[in-house]
The first five atom37 places (N, CA, C, CB, O) and aatype in JSON, in Angstrom:
{
  "aatype": [12, 16, 3, 0, 0, 18, 3, 3, 7, 9, 14, 3, 14, 0, 10, 10, 0, 3, 19, 13, 0, 1, 3, 4, 0, 15, 1, 0, 9, 10, 8, 2, 19, 16, 15, 1, 17, 7, 10, 10, 0, 10, 0, 0, 10, 0, 3, 7, 3, 10, 1, 13, 2, 0, 10, 1, 1, 1, 19, 3, 7, 19, 15, 6, 1, 12, 10, 15, 19, 16, 10, 5, 15, 10, 6, 1, 3, 7, 13, 19, 2, 1, 3, 19, 10, 5, 16, 9, 14, 14, 11, 19, 11, 18, 15, 10, 16, 14, 16, 7, 1, 6, 19, 0, 3, 1, 10, 10, 7, 10, 9, 6, 13, 19, 6, 0, 8, 19, 0, 3, 19, 1, 3, 0, 5, 7, 16, 18, 3, 3, 16, 8],
  "atom_mask": [
    [1, 1, 1, 1, 1],
    [1, 1, 1, 1, 1],
    [1, 1, 1, 1, 1],
    [1, 1, 1, 1, 1],
    [1, 1, 1, 1, 1],
    [1, 1, 1, 1, 1],
    [1, 1, 1, 1, 1],
    [1, 1, 1, 1, 1],
    [1, 1, 1, 0, 1],
    [1, 1, 1, 1, 1],
    [1, 1, 1, 1, 1],
    [1, 1, 1, 1, 1],
    [1, 1, 1, 1, 1],
    [1, 1, 1, 1, 1],
    [1, 1, 1, 1, 1],
    [1, 1, 1, 1, 1],
    [1, 1, 1, 1, 1],
    [1, 1, 1, 1, 1],
    [1, 1, 1, 1, 1],
    [1, 1, 1, 1, 1],
    [1, 1, 1, 1, 1],
    [1, 1, 1, 1, 1],
    [1, 1, 1, 1, 1],
    [1, 1, 1, 1, 1],
    [1, 1, 1, 1, 1],
    [1, 1, 1, 1, 1],
    [1, 1, 1, 1, 1],
    [1, 1, 1, 1, 1],
    [1, 1, 1, 1, 1],
    [1, 1, 1, 1, 1],
    [1, 1, 1, 1, 1],
    [1, 1, 1, 1, 1],
    [1, 1, 1, 1, 1],
    [1, 1, 1, 1, 1],
    [1, 1, 1, 1, 1],
    [1, 1, 1, 1, 1],
    [1, 1, 1, 1, 1],
    [1, 1, 1, 0, 1],
    [1, 1, 1, 1, 1],
    [1, 1, 1, 1, 1],
    [1, 1, 1, 1, 1],
    [1, 1, 1, 1, 1],
    [1, 1, 1, 1, 1],
    [1, 1, 1, 1, 1],
    [1, 1, 1, 1, 1],
    [1, 1, 1, 1, 1],
    [1, 1, 1, 1, 1],
    [1, 1, 1, 0, 1],
    [1, 1, 1, 1, 1],
    [1, 1, 1, 1, 1],
    [1, 1, 1, 1, 1],
    [1, 1, 1, 1, 1],
    [1, 1, 1, 1, 1],
    [1, 1, 1, 1, 1],
    [1, 1, 1, 1, 1],
    [1, 1, 1, 1, 1],
    [1, 1, 1, 1, 1],
    [1, 1, 1, 1, 1],
    [1, 1, 1, 1, 1],
    [1, 1, 1, 1, 1],
    [1, 1, 1, 0, 1],
    [1, 1, 1, 1, 1],
    [1, 1, 1, 1, 1],
    [1, 1, 1, 1, 1],
    [1, 1, 1, 1, 1],
    [1, 1, 1, 1, 1],
    [1, 1, 1, 1, 1],
    [1, 1, 1, 1, 1],
    [1, 1, 1, 1, 1],
    [1, 1, 1, 1, 1],
    [1, 1, 1, 1, 1],
    [1, 1, 1, 1, 1],
    [1, 1, 1, 1, 1],
    [1, 1, 1, 1, 1],
    [1, 1, 1, 1, 1],
    [1, 1, 1, 1, 1],
    [1, 1, 1, 1, 1],
    [1, 1, 1, 0, 1],
    [1, 1, 1, 1, 1],
    [1, 1, 1, 1, 1],
    [1, 1, 1, 1, 1],
    [1, 1, 1, 1, 1],
    [1, 1, 1, 1, 1],
    [1, 1, 1, 1, 1],
    [1, 1, 1, 1, 1],
    [1, 1, 1, 1, 1],
    [1, 1, 1, 1, 1],
    [1, 1, 1, 1, 1],
    [1, 1, 1, 1, 1],
    [1, 1, 1, 1, 1],
    [1, 1, 1, 1, 1],
    [1, 1, 1, 1, 1],
    [1, 1, 1, 1, 1],
    [1, 1, 1, 1, 1],
    [1, 1, 1, 1, 1],
    [1, 1, 1, 1, 1],
    [1, 1, 1, 1, 1],
    [1, 1, 1, 1, 1],
    [1, 1, 1, 1, 1],
    [1, 1, 1, 0, 1],
    [1, 1, 1, 1, 1],
    [1, 1, 1, 1, 1],
    [1, 1, 1, 1, 1],
    [1, 1, 1, 1, 1],
    [1, 1, 1, 1, 1],
    [1, 1, 1, 1, 1],
    [1, 1, 1, 1, 1],
    [1, 1, 1, 1, 1],
    [1, 1, 1, 0, 1],
    [1, 1, 1, 1, 1],
    [1, 1, 1, 1, 1],
    [1, 1, 1, 1, 1],
    [1, 1, 1, 1, 1],
    [1, 1, 1, 1, 1],
    [1, 1, 1, 1, 1],
    [1, 1, 1, 1, 1],
    [1, 1, 1, 1, 1],
    [1, 1, 1, 1, 1],
    [1, 1, 1, 1, 1],
    [1, 1, 1, 1, 1],
    [1, 1, 1, 1, 1],
    [1, 1, 1, 1, 1],
    [1, 1, 1, 1, 1],
    [1, 1, 1, 1, 1],
    [1, 1, 1, 1, 1],
    [1, 1, 1, 0, 1],
    [1, 1, 1, 1, 1],
    [1, 1, 1, 1, 1],
    [1, 1, 1, 1, 1],
    [1, 1, 1, 1, 1],
    [1, 1, 1, 1, 1],
    [1, 1, 1, 1, 1]
  ],
  "atom_positions": [
    [[-6.55, 38.28, -41.5], [-5.21, 38.14, -40.98], [-4.26, 38.88, -41.9], [-4.83, 36.64, -40.84], [-4.42, 38.85, -43.12]],
    [[-3.27, 39.54, -41.33], [-2.33, 40.3, -42.14], [-1.29, 39.37, -42.75], [-1.66, 41.38, -41.31], [-1.15, 38.22, -42.35]],
    [[-0.57, 39.91, -43.73], [0.48, 39.13, -44.37], [1.54, 38.7, -43.36], [1.13, 39.92, -45.49], [2.15, 37.64, -43.52]],
    [[1.77, 39.51, -42.33], [2.77, 39.18, -41.32], [2.41, 37.91, -40.56], [2.93, 40.34, -40.35], [3.26, 37.29, -39.93]],
    [[1.17, 37.54, -40.62], [0.72, 36.34, -39.9], [1.07, 35.06, -40.65], [-0.77, 36.41, -39.66], [0.84, 33.96, -40.15]],
    [[1.61, 35.2, -41.85], [1.89, 34.04, -42.67], [3.37, 33.84, -42.87], [1.2, 34.16, -44.01], [4.12, 34.81, -43.01]],
    [[3.8, 32.61, -42.88], [5.16, 32.24, -43.22], [5.05, 31.2, -44.31], [5.97, 31.7, -41.97], [4.65, 30.06, -44.05]],
    [[5.4, 31.57, -45.52], [5.26, 30.66, -46.67], [3.81, 30.25, -46.89], [6.13, 29.42, -46.48], [3.53, 29.11, -47.29]],
    [[2.87, 31.18, -46.62], [1.48, 30.9, -46.87], [0.77, 30.13, -45.78], [0.0, 0.0, 0.0], [-0.43, 29.87, -45.89]],
    [[1.48, 29.74, -44.73], [0.88, 28.98, -43.63], [0.61, 29.93, -42.47], [1.81, 27.79, -43.19], [1.53, 30.61, -42.01]],
    [[-0.63, 29.98, -41.99], [-0.93, 30.88, -40.87], [-0.1, 30.53, -39.64], [-2.42, 30.81, -40.52], [0.15, 29.36, -39.36]],
    [[0.33, 31.55, -38.92], [1.05, 31.36, -37.67], [0.06, 30.81, -36.65], [1.71, 32.71, -37.17], [-0.91, 31.48, -36.31]],
    [[0.29, 29.59, -36.14], [-0.65, 28.99, -35.19], [-0.87, 29.84, -33.95], [-0.16, 27.62, -34.79], [-1.93, 29.78, -33.33]],
    [[0.13, 30.64, -33.56], [-0.01, 31.47, -32.36], [-1.05, 32.56, -32.54], [1.33, 32.1, -31.99], [-1.56, 33.11, -31.57]],
    [[-1.38, 32.88, -33.81], [-2.34, 33.94, -34.06], [-3.75, 33.42, -34.3], [-1.9, 34.75, -35.25], [-4.7, 34.2, -34.42]],
    [[-3.91, 32.12, -34.36], [-5.23, 31.53, -34.54], [-5.86, 31.3, -33.17], [-5.14, 30.2, -35.35], [-5.22, 30.77, -32.26]],
    [[-7.09, 31.7, -33.03], [-7.78, 31.54, -31.75], [-8.84, 30.44, -31.87], [-8.43, 32.87, -31.3], [-9.68, 30.46, -32.77]],
    [[-8.79, 29.51, -30.95], [-9.78, 28.45, -30.85], [-9.96, 28.14, -29.38], [-9.37, 27.17, -31.66], [-9.18, 27.39, -28.8]],
    [[-10.98, 28.72, -28.77], [-11.19, 28.61, -27.33], [-11.32, 27.16, -26.87], [-12.42, 29.39, -26.94], [-11.12, 26.87, -25.7]],
    [[-11.65, 26.26, -27.78], [-11.79, 24.85, -27.41], [-10.46, 24.12, -27.4], [-12.75, 24.16, -28.35], [-10.37, 22.99, -26.91]],
    [[-9.41, 24.74, -27.95], [-8.08, 24.13, -27.94], [-7.42, 24.36, -26.58], [-7.19, 24.71, -29.08], [-7.47, 25.47, -26.05]],
    [[-6.83, 23.35, -26.04], [-6.26, 23.37, -24.69], [-5.3, 24.53, -24.46], [-5.55, 22.09, -24.43], [-5.37, 25.18, -23.41]],
    [[-4.43, 24.81, -25.38], [-3.39, 25.82, -25.18], [-3.71, 27.17, -25.8], [-2.1, 25.32, -25.72], [-2.82, 28.01, -25.93]],
    [[-4.95, 27.4, -26.18], [-5.32, 28.65, -26.84], [-5.29, 29.8, -25.84], [-6.7, 28.53, -27.49], [-5.85, 29.71, -24.74]],
    [[-4.63, 30.89, -26.23], [-4.54, 32.08, -25.38], [-5.9, 32.69, -25.1], [-3.63, 33.11, -26.02], [-6.08, 33.37, -24.09]],
    [[-6.86, 32.45, -25.98], [-8.18, 33.05, -25.77], [-8.85, 32.51, -24.51], [-9.08, 32.79, -26.97], [-9.71, 33.19, -23.94]],
    [[-8.47, 31.32, -24.06], [-9.07, 30.79, -22.83], [-8.74, 31.66, -21.63], [-8.57, 29.36, -22.58], [-9.63, 31.96, -20.82]],
    [[-7.49, 32.07, -21.5], [-7.1, 32.9, -20.36], [-7.78, 34.27, -20.44], [-5.56, 33.08, -20.32], [-8.22, 34.81, -19.43]],
    [[-7.88, 34.81, -21.64], [-8.54, 36.1, -21.83], [-10.02, 35.97, -21.46], [-8.39, 36.61, -23.29], [-10.56, 36.81, -20.74]],
    [[-10.65, 34.92, -21.95], [-12.06, 34.7, -21.65], [-12.27, 34.52, -20.14], [-12.58, 33.46, -22.41], [-13.25, 35.01, -19.58]],
    [[-11.35, 33.84, -19.5], [-11.44, 33.66, -18.05], [-11.39, 35.01, -17.34], [-10.31, 32.75, -17.54], [-12.17, 35.26, -16.42]],
    [[-10.46, 35.88, -17.75], [-10.34, 37.2, -17.11], [-11.61, 38.03, -17.29], [-9.14, 37.96, -17.68], [-12.04, 38.72, -16.37]],
    [[-12.19, 37.96, -18.47], [-13.39, 38.75, -18.77], [-14.62, 38.2, -18.05], [-13.64, 38.77, -20.28], [-15.45, 38.96, -17.57]],
    [[-14.74, 36.89, -17.99], [-15.96, 36.29, -17.46], [-15.84, 35.8, -16.02], [-16.36, 35.15, -18.33], [-16.78, 35.21, -15.49]],
    [[-14.7, 36.04, -15.38], [-14.62, 35.69, -13.96], [-15.63, 36.56, -13.21], [-13.16, 35.91, -13.4], [-16.07, 37.59, -13.72]],
    [[-15.99, 36.15, -12.03], [-16.98, 36.89, -11.26], [-16.61, 38.37, -11.16], [-17.12, 36.3, -9.86], [-17.44, 39.23, -11.45]],
    [[-15.38, 38.65, -10.77], [-14.99, 40.04, -10.54], [-14.66, 40.76, -11.84], [-13.8, 40.09, -9.62], [-14.89, 41.97, -11.94]],
    [[-14.14, 40.04, -12.83], [-13.85, 40.67, -14.11], [-15.11, 41.17, -14.79], [0.0, 0.0, 0.0], [-15.16, 42.3, -15.27]],
    [[-16.11, 40.33, -14.83], [-17.39, 40.69, -15.43], [-18.01, 41.89, -14.72], [-18.36, 39.49, -15.38], [-18.48, 42.82, -15.37]],
    [[-18.01, 41.87, -13.39], [-18.62, 42.96, -12.63], [-17.82, 44.25, -12.74], [-18.75, 42.57, -11.17], [-18.42, 45.33, -12.81]],
    [[-16.5, 44.17, -12.76], [-15.68, 45.38, -12.92], [-15.91, 46.01, -14.28], [-14.19, 45.05, -12.72], [-16.06, 47.23, -14.39]],
    [[-15.92, 45.2, -15.34], [-16.16, 45.73, -16.68], [-17.55, 46.36, -16.77], [-16.01, 44.62, -17.74], [-17.71, 47.43, -17.35]],
    [[-18.54, 45.69, -16.22], [-19.91, 46.23, -16.25], [-20.01, 47.54, -15.47], [-20.9, 45.2, -15.69], [-20.67, 48.47, -15.91]],
    [[-19.35, 47.61, -14.32], [-19.38, 48.83, -13.52], [-18.7, 49.98, -14.26], [-18.7, 48.61, -12.16], [-19.18, 51.11, -14.22]],
    [[-17.6, 49.7, -14.94], [-16.89, 50.74, -15.67], [-17.62, 51.18, -16.93], [-15.5, 50.25, -16.03], [-17.31, 52.23, -17.5]],
    [[-18.59, 50.39, -17.36], [-19.39, 50.78, -18.52], [-20.2, 52.04, -18.22], [-20.34, 49.64, -18.94], [-20.57, 52.77, -19.14]],
    [[-20.47, 52.29, -16.95], [-21.21, 53.5, -16.54], [-20.32, 54.74, -16.53], [-21.81, 53.3, -15.16], [-20.83, 55.86, -16.44]],
    [[-19.01, 54.56, -16.61], [-18.09, 55.69, -16.62], [-16.85, 55.4, -15.79], [0.0, 0.0, 0.0], [-16.76, 54.39, -15.1]],
    [[-15.89, 56.31, -15.88], [-14.64, 56.17, -15.15], [-14.89, 56.16, -13.65], [-13.68, 57.31, -15.52], [-15.77, 56.86, -13.14]],
    [[-14.09, 55.35, -12.94], [-14.23, 55.27, -11.49], [-12.86, 55.18, -10.84], [-15.09, 54.05, -11.08], [-11.93, 54.57, -11.37]],
    [[-12.75, 55.8, -9.68], [-11.55, 55.6, -8.87], [-11.69, 54.26, -8.17], [-11.34, 56.77, -7.85], [-12.78, 53.7, -8.07]],
    [[-10.56, 53.74, -7.67], [-10.52, 52.39, -7.13], [-11.57, 52.17, -6.05], [-9.15, 52.11, -6.57], [-12.32, 51.2, -6.12]],
    [[-11.63, 53.04, -5.05], [-12.57, 52.82, -3.95], [-14.03, 52.92, -4.4], [-12.32, 53.82, -2.83], [-14.88, 52.2, -3.89]],
    [[-14.31, 53.81, -5.34], [-15.67, 53.9, -5.88], [-16.03, 52.62, -6.63], [-15.82, 55.13, -6.81], [-17.15, 52.13, -6.54]],
    [[-15.07, 52.08, -7.36], [-15.3, 50.83, -8.08], [-15.5, 49.68, -7.1], [-14.12, 50.52, -9.03], [-16.35, 48.81, -7.3]],
    [[-14.73, 49.69, -6.04], [-14.87, 48.64, -5.02], [-16.24, 48.71, -4.34], [-13.76, 48.76, -3.97], [-16.84, 47.68, -4.05]],
    [[-16.72, 49.91, -4.09], [-18.07, 50.05, -3.5], [-19.14, 49.58, -4.49], [-18.33, 51.51, -3.08], [-20.13, 48.97, -4.1]],
    [[-18.93, 49.88, -5.76], [-19.9, 49.5, -6.8], [-19.97, 47.98, -6.95], [-19.53, 50.15, -8.15], [-21.05, 47.42, -7.13]],
    [[-18.82, 47.32, -6.88], [-18.75, 45.85, -7.0], [-18.78, 45.29, -5.58], [-17.46, 45.38, -7.8], [-17.76, 44.85, -5.05]],
    [[-19.95, 45.32, -5.0], [-20.14, 44.93, -3.61], [-19.64, 43.5, -3.36], [-21.62, 45.05, -3.22], [-19.98, 42.58, -4.1]],
    [[-18.82, 43.35, -2.31], [-18.37, 42.02, -1.92], [-16.95, 41.69, -2.36], [0.0, 0.0, 0.0], [-16.37, 40.73, -1.85]],
    [[-16.37, 42.44, -3.28], [-15.01, 42.15, -3.74], [-14.02, 42.7, -2.73], [-14.76, 42.75, -5.16], [-14.19, 43.81, -2.22]],
    [[-12.98, 41.92, -2.45], [-11.93, 42.41, -1.56], [-11.02, 43.36, -2.33], [-11.12, 41.23, -0.96], [-10.97, 43.35, -3.56]],
    [[-10.3, 44.17, -1.58], [-9.36, 45.11, -2.21], [-8.34, 44.35, -3.05], [-8.65, 45.96, -1.14], [-8.03, 44.76, -4.17]],
    [[-7.83, 43.26, -2.51], [-6.83, 42.47, -3.23], [-7.39, 41.86, -4.51], [-6.29, 41.37, -2.33], [-6.75, 41.94, -5.56]],
    [[-8.57, 41.27, -4.43], [-9.15, 40.64, -5.63], [-9.46, 41.67, -6.7], [-10.43, 39.87, -5.27], [-9.26, 41.4, -7.89]],
    [[-9.95, 42.84, -6.3], [-10.23, 43.87, -7.29], [-8.93, 44.35, -7.93], [-10.97, 45.05, -6.65], [-8.88, 44.57, -9.14]],
    [[-7.89, 44.5, -7.14], [-6.6, 44.92, -7.67], [-6.06, 43.91, -8.67], [-5.61, 45.13, -6.53], [-5.61, 44.29, -9.75]],
    [[-6.09, 42.63, -8.32], [-5.61, 41.57, -9.22], [-6.45, 41.53, -10.49], [-5.66, 40.19, -8.51], [-5.92, 41.39, -11.59]],
    [[-7.76, 41.66, -10.34], [-8.67, 41.64, -11.49], [-8.38, 42.8, -12.42], [-10.13, 41.69, -11.02], [-8.29, 42.61, -13.64]],
    [[-8.23, 43.99, -11.87], [-7.97, 45.17, -12.7], [-6.62, 45.06, -13.4], [-8.01, 46.44, -11.86], [-6.48, 45.49, -14.55]],
    [[-5.63, 44.49, -12.73], [-4.32, 44.29, -13.37], [-4.45, 43.36, -14.57], [-3.3, 43.73, -12.37], [-3.87, 43.62, -15.62]],
    [[-5.21, 42.28, -14.42], [-5.42, 41.34, -15.53], [-6.14, 42.01, -16.68], [-6.21, 40.11, -15.05], [-5.77, 41.84, -17.84]],
    [[-7.18, 42.76, -16.36], [-7.96, 43.43, -17.41], [-7.14, 44.54, -18.08], [-9.24, 44.02, -16.82], [-7.3, 44.78, -19.28]],
    [[-6.29, 45.19, -17.33], [-5.4, 46.19, -17.92], [-4.38, 45.52, -18.84], [-4.68, 47.01, -16.81], [-4.12, 45.99, -19.94]],
    [[-3.81, 44.43, -18.38], [-2.83, 43.69, -19.19], [-3.44, 43.2, -20.49], [-2.27, 42.5, -18.4], [-2.78, 43.2, -21.53]],
    [[-4.71, 42.78, -20.43], [-5.39, 42.28, -21.64], [-5.87, 43.41, -22.55], [-6.58, 41.41, -21.24], [-6.35, 43.15, -23.66]],
    [[-5.76, 44.64, -22.1], [-6.13, 45.78, -22.94], [-7.58, 46.2, -22.85], [0.0, 0.0, 0.0], [-8.09, 46.87, -23.75]],
    [[-8.27, 45.81, -21.77], [-9.67, 46.16, -21.6], [-9.88, 47.37, -20.7], [-10.42, 44.98, -21.04], [-10.9, 48.06, -20.79]],
    [[-8.9, 47.64, -19.83], [-9.02, 48.7, -18.85], [-7.79, 49.6, -18.9], [-9.21, 48.11, -17.43], [-6.66, 49.14, -19.05]],
    [[-8.04, 50.9, -18.78], [-6.96, 51.89, -18.62], [-6.83, 52.22, -17.15], [-7.23, 53.17, -19.46], [-7.83, 52.35, -16.44]],
    [[-5.6, 52.36, -16.7], [-5.31, 52.8, -15.33], [-4.59, 54.13, -15.44], [-4.44, 51.73, -14.53], [-3.48, 54.2, -15.97]],
    [[-5.21, 55.19, -14.95], [-4.62, 56.53, -15.01], [-4.31, 57.01, -13.6], [-5.57, 57.52, -15.73], [-5.19, 57.1, -12.75]],
    [[-3.03, 57.32, -13.37], [-2.61, 57.86, -12.08], [-2.74, 59.37, -12.17], [-1.14, 57.43, -11.71], [-2.09, 60.02, -13.0]],
    [[-3.58, 59.92, -11.31], [-3.8, 61.36, -11.29], [-2.72, 62.02, -10.44], [-5.22, 61.7, -10.75], [-2.45, 61.58, -9.32]],
    [[-2.11, 63.05, -10.96], [-1.0, 63.73, -10.27], [-1.55, 64.67, -9.19], [-0.13, 64.52, -11.27], [-1.57, 65.89, -9.35]],
    [[-1.99, 64.07, -8.11], [-2.5, 64.81, -6.96], [-1.73, 64.35, -5.73], [-4.03, 64.6, -6.78], [-0.98, 63.38, -5.78]],
    [[-1.92, 65.06, -4.65], [-1.29, 64.65, -3.4], [-2.42, 64.33, -2.42], [-0.33, 65.76, -2.82], [-3.16, 65.24, -2.06]],
    [[-2.57, 63.1, -1.99], [-1.84, 61.92, -2.46], [-2.29, 61.53, -3.87], [-2.03, 60.74, -1.49], [-3.37, 61.93, -4.31]],
    [[-1.47, 60.74, -4.57], [-1.86, 60.32, -5.93], [-3.16, 59.5, -5.89], [-0.72, 59.49, -6.58], [-3.39, 58.72, -4.96]],
    [[-3.97, 59.68, -6.89], [-5.23, 58.94, -7.01], [-5.21, 58.21, -8.34], [-6.47, 59.88, -6.9], [-4.59, 58.66, -9.3]],
    [[-5.91, 57.09, -8.38], [-5.94, 56.27, -9.58], [-7.37, 56.19, -10.09], [-5.37, 54.86, -9.3], [-8.31, 55.96, -9.32]],
    [[-7.52, 56.37, -11.39], [-8.83, 56.3, -12.04], [-8.78, 55.18, -13.08], [-9.22, 57.67, -12.71], [-7.79, 55.03, -13.79]],
    [[-9.86, 54.41, -13.16], [-9.96, 53.32, -14.12], [-11.04, 53.64, -15.14], [-10.27, 51.98, -13.41], [-12.07, 54.22, -14.82]],
    [[-10.77, 53.25, -16.38], [-11.74, 53.45, -17.46], [-11.6, 52.3, -18.45], [-11.52, 54.83, -18.17], [-10.63, 51.54, -18.42]],
    [[-12.58, 52.18, -19.31], [-12.55, 51.15, -20.35], [-11.8, 51.65, -21.57], [-13.98, 50.71, -20.73], [-11.91, 52.82, -21.95]],
    [[-11.05, 50.76, -22.19], [-10.47, 51.04, -23.5], [-11.58, 50.83, -24.53], [-9.22, 50.1, -23.79], [-12.65, 50.34, -24.17]],
    [[-11.37, 51.19, -25.79], [-12.39, 50.88, -26.8], [-12.73, 49.39, -26.85], [-11.91, 51.35, -28.18], [-13.9, 49.03, -27.01]],
    [[-11.74, 48.53, -26.72], [-12.0, 47.09, -26.71], [-12.76, 46.7, -25.45], [-10.68, 46.29, -26.81], [-13.67, 45.88, -25.5]],
    [[-12.38, 47.3, -24.34], [-13.09, 47.05, -23.08], [-14.54, 47.49, -23.15], [0.0, 0.0, 0.0], [-15.42, 46.83, -22.6]],
    [[-14.79, 48.6, -23.82], [-16.17, 49.09, -24.0], [-16.99, 48.07, -24.8], [-16.17, 50.47, -24.73], [-18.14, 47.79, -24.46]],
    [[-16.39, 47.52, -25.85], [-17.11, 46.54, -26.67], [-17.42, 45.28, -25.86], [-16.29, 46.18, -27.91], [-18.52, 44.75, -25.94]],
    [[-16.45, 44.82, -25.1], [-16.67, 43.64, -24.25], [-17.74, 43.94, -23.2], [-15.36, 43.19, -23.57], [-18.64, 43.12, -22.98]],
    [[-17.64, 45.09, -22.56], [-18.61, 45.46, -21.52], [-20.02, 45.52, -22.09], [-18.24, 46.8, -20.89], [-20.97, 45.08, -21.44]],
    [[-20.17, 46.08, -23.28], [-21.5, 46.15, -23.89], [-22.09, 44.75, -24.09], [-21.44, 46.89, -25.23], [-23.28, 44.54, -23.88]],
    [[-21.26, 43.82, -24.49], [-21.73, 42.44, -24.68], [-22.08, 41.8, -23.34], [-20.67, 41.59, -25.4], [-23.08, 41.08, -23.23]],
    [[-21.26, 42.05, -22.33], [-21.53, 41.51, -21.0], [-22.8, 42.1, -20.41], [-20.35, 41.77, -20.07], [-23.55, 41.39, -19.74]],
    [[-23.04, 43.38, -20.66], [-24.27, 44.01, -20.15], [-25.5, 43.35, -20.74], [-24.27, 45.51, -20.47], [-26.52, 43.21, -20.05]],
    [[-25.43, 42.95, -22.0], [-26.55, 42.21, -22.6], [-26.79, 40.9, -21.88], [0.0, 0.0, 0.0], [-27.94, 40.53, -21.62]],
    [[-25.71, 40.2, -21.55], [-25.84, 38.94, -20.81], [-26.39, 39.19, -19.41], [-24.48, 38.23, -20.73], [-27.25, 38.45, -18.94]],
    [[-25.89, 40.22, -18.75], [-26.36, 40.55, -17.4], [-27.85, 40.88, -17.43], [-25.57, 41.75, -16.83], [-28.61, 40.4, -16.58]],
    [[-28.27, 41.68, -18.38], [-29.69, 42.02, -18.5], [-30.54, 40.79, -18.74], [-29.91, 43.03, -19.64], [-31.63, 40.66, -18.17]],
    [[-30.06, 39.88, -19.58], [-30.79, 38.65, -19.84], [-30.94, 37.82, -18.56], [-30.08, 37.82, -20.94], [-32.03, 37.36, -18.23]],
    [[-29.83, 37.64, -17.85], [-29.85, 36.84, -16.62], [-30.77, 37.48, -15.58], [-28.43, 36.69, -16.04], [-31.57, 36.78, -14.96]],
    [[-30.67, 38.8, -15.4], [-31.53, 39.47, -14.42], [-33.0, 39.32, -14.78], [-31.16, 40.95, -14.31], [-33.85, 39.18, -13.89]],
    [[-33.32, 39.35, -16.07], [-34.72, 39.23, -16.5], [-35.26, 37.81, -16.34], [-34.84, 39.65, -17.95], [-36.47, 37.61, -16.34]],
    [[-34.36, 36.83, -16.2], [-34.8, 35.43, -16.12], [-34.47, 34.76, -14.79], [-34.16, 34.65, -17.23], [-34.46, 33.53, -14.71]],
    [[-34.21, 35.54, -13.75], [-33.9, 34.97, -12.44], [-35.04, 34.09, -11.95], [-33.62, 36.09, -11.43], [-34.79, 33.01, -11.42]],
    [[-36.26, 34.52, -12.11], [-37.4, 33.72, -11.64], [-37.47, 32.39, -12.37], [-38.72, 34.5, -11.83], [-37.75, 31.36, -11.75]],
    [[-37.23, 32.39, -13.68], [-37.24, 31.14, -14.46], [-36.16, 30.19, -13.97], [-37.05, 31.43, -15.95], [-36.39, 28.99, -13.85]],
    [[-34.98, 30.73, -13.69], [-33.87, 29.9, -13.22], [-34.19, 29.35, -11.83], [-32.55, 30.71, -13.19], [-33.93, 28.17, -11.56]],
    [[-34.74, 30.18, -10.97], [-35.09, 29.69, -9.63], [-36.13, 28.58, -9.7], [-35.61, 30.84, -8.76], [-36.06, 27.61, -8.94]],
    [[-37.1, 28.73, -10.6], [-38.09, 27.66, -10.79], [-37.41, 26.38, -11.26], [-39.17, 28.1, -11.81], [-37.71, 25.3, -10.75]],
    [[-36.5, 26.5, -12.22], [-35.78, 25.32, -12.72], [-34.94, 24.69, -11.61], [-34.89, 25.71, -13.91], [-34.87, 23.46, -11.51]],
    [[-34.31, 25.51, -10.8], [-33.51, 24.99, -9.69], [-34.39, 24.24, -8.69], [-32.77, 26.12, -9.0], [-34.01, 23.18, -8.19]],
    [[-35.56, 24.81, -8.4], [-36.47, 24.15, -7.48], [-36.94, 22.8, -8.01], [0.0, 0.0, 0.0], [-36.99, 21.82, -7.28]],
    [[-37.28, 22.77, -9.29], [-37.7, 21.53, -9.92], [-36.59, 20.51, -9.88], [-38.14, 21.78, -11.36], [-36.82, 19.34, -9.57]],
    [[-35.37, 20.93, -10.2], [-34.22, 20.03, -10.19], [-33.99, 19.5, -8.78], [-32.97, 20.76, -10.71], [-33.81, 18.29, -8.58]],
    [[-33.98, 20.4, -7.81], [-33.72, 20.01, -6.41], [-34.79, 19.03, -5.9], [-33.67, 21.26, -5.51], [-34.49, 18.13, -5.12]],
    [[-36.04, 19.21, -6.34], [-37.12, 18.32, -5.91], [-36.98, 16.92, -6.48], [-38.45, 18.9, -6.31], [-37.46, 15.95, -5.89]],
    [[-36.31, 16.81, -7.63], [-36.21, 15.5, -8.29], [-34.86, 14.83, -8.09], [-36.48, 15.64, -9.77], [-34.65, 13.71, -8.55]],
    [[-33.94, 15.51, -7.43], [-32.61, 14.9, -7.25], [-32.25, 14.77, -5.81], [-31.55, 15.7, -7.95], [-31.17, 14.29, -5.48]]
  ]
}
């Protein structure tokens, strides 16, 4: 933490992150990153820059409105860049920021793990459903 984070040697509580604390800002950020569409948009952009419609096709099932809202949240949080291309008509391209790249890399690890264990989860679900 920088010196600016301290007032008389006491850390500024607004700069401390504790996701388990009710009012912690990290909860909203974590929600944006790990929401269904946030996670998929970040993972899709990990493959490279995409225009809006290409991203929407890549994230199968997302509505135009939900993708737009999701991208706005991720842009506001500093994970996604929105570049308006000066063409007629104007086109918009989305890319990951360096922070977005780091988050996406971590999410891709989780995605790979989940995809590799789908059969195990389905077995567990079947066992649970049979006993409940």
